[in-house]
N, C-alpha and C positions, 0 to 999 in steps of 0.2 A: 357714055360708053359702057353699056351693060353686056355682060357675058351671058349668052344664052346657048344652051346645048339642046339638041333634039334628044328626046328621051329614047333611050335604047333599052333593050331587054336587061342590060346590066344595071341601069339606073332606074328602072321602072318600079322598084320596090321601096320607094320612099316611105318612111314611117310617118305617122301623124305628127310626131314630135319634130322631126326635121322640117316638115312643111310649116309647122307653127313657128319654128325658129326663123325660117326664111321670111315668113310674113312679118315677124317682129323686126328683122333687119331692114326689110323694105320700108316699113312704117317709120323706123328711125331715120333712114335716109331721106324719105319724103318729107318728114317734119323738118329736118335740117335744111333741105333745099327750099322748102316753103318759107322758112324763117329768113333765109338770106335773100330770097326773091322779094319778100316784103320789105326788107331793109333797102334793097335797090329801088323799090317803088317809093319808099320814103325819101330817098335821095333826089328823086325827080321833083318832089314837092318842096325841097329845100331851096331857099333863095340864096344866091351867091352874088356878091357885088364886086369882090376883088379877085385878083388872079390867085392869090393864096387860097381863098375859099374854093375856087374852081379846082385847083391842084389837089387840095385835100379831098374834095368830092370825088375826083377821078381816082385818087388813091383808095378811097373807101370802096368805090365801084369795082376797081380791080381786085381789091381784097375780098369783097363778097363773091366775085366770080371765082377767085381762087378757092374760097371756102366751099362753094358749090361743087367745083371740080374735085376737091379733096373728099367731100362726102360721097361723091359717086365712085371715086377710086377706092375709098375704104369699103364701100358696099361690095364692089367687084372683087376686092381681095378676100373679104370674108366669105363671099359666095364661092370663090374659087377654092379656098381652103376647106369649106364645107363639102364641096363636091369631091375634093381629093380624099377627105376623110370617109365619105360615103363609098367611094370607089375602093379604098383600102379595106374597109369592112366587108364589102361585097367580095373582093378578091380573097380575103381570108376565108369567107364562107365557102367560096368555090374551091379553094385549096383543100379545105377539110372534106368536102364532098368527094373531090378527086382522090384524096387519100383513102377514103373508104372503098373506092372501086379499083384501087391499084391492084395489080397482080400480087398474089400472096405466095409465100414459100410453103412447102408441105408442112413445116412445123407450125406456121401461123394458121394454116387451114385446120390442122389437128387441134390447136388451141381453141380456135373458133368453134369447132364441133363440140369440144368438151364444154365450153362456156354455154353454148346453145343447149346442150343436153342437161347441164346442171342449172342453167338459168342464172349464172353469176351476174351478168350485166343487164338482165332484163327483169321483168316482173316475175317471171318464172319460166323454167325450161321444161323440157320433155319429162324429166324425172319428177319435177315438182307437180306437173300436171297429172302424171300417173299416180303420185302419192295422194293428191287431192281426190282423184277418182277412187282410189283404194280406200281411203278413209270414209268417203261417202258410202261406198258399198258395204264397208264394215258396219257403219252406223245402221244402215237399212237392215242388214242381216241380223244385227243385235236386236233391233226393234221387233222384227218378225219372230225371232226365236223367243223373245220375252213374251210376246202375245200368245204364241203357241203353247209355251210352258204354262202360262196363266190359264188358258183354256183347258189344258190337260189336268192341271191341279184342281180346277173347278169340277171337271168331270169325275175325277177320282174322289173328291169330297162328296159329290152327289151320289156316286156309286157306293161309297162307304156308308153314307146315311141310308141309302136304300138297302144295303146289306144288313146294316144294324137293325133297320125296321123289319126286314125279312127275318133275321135271326130272332128278334123279339117276338114276332108273330109266330115263328116256328116254336119257340119256347112256350109261348102261351098255348098254342095248339097242342103241344106235347103234354103240358100240364093238364090242360082241359081233357085231352084224350086219356091220359093216364088216370085222371080222376073219374072219368066216365067208365073207363074199363074197370076200375076197382069197384065202382058202383054197380055196374051191370053184371059183372062176373064175381060172384062171391063163391068162395070155396065151400063146397059142400062135402062134409065128411060122411060117407056111408060106410057102415061096417057090416059087412056081411059075414 
């Protein structure tokens, strides 16, 4: 007398563990039944000469039949309790999902909006996303500004070096020119 239920949508989500447990219970039941069936076969081979032996043999036969029936009943009870546990768990999951979609009061909706914006119950909300974007933008701008400042300072250094070279060249030219002028033009004193 096995209890079998057609799988419905409610019970279709058996986990691997529950299937394994069911298989273990079935194997245990099958082993018990096989043991008692073997004992019954052994009774057939047993020779009896007296009425007392025959009565004892019948008692053993009825005892083995009772043990087989008890193993089947035990399996059916454990299977029934297992299905009830599965149904209870599934019912709790359904109740949690139904609670999520229940109509909300204006206060609850306001709290949900605040939680969504701040990201209290999630990985991050709108504000945290905006802060992340802002920090990325700040990093990019800082890098760009640093690169531009480095380029400008390099240009200024090269301009200073060029200016210094130019000033040095001008000083040289001035000294050279003033030396040439003094050499070319000597003052002549004529007294008339």
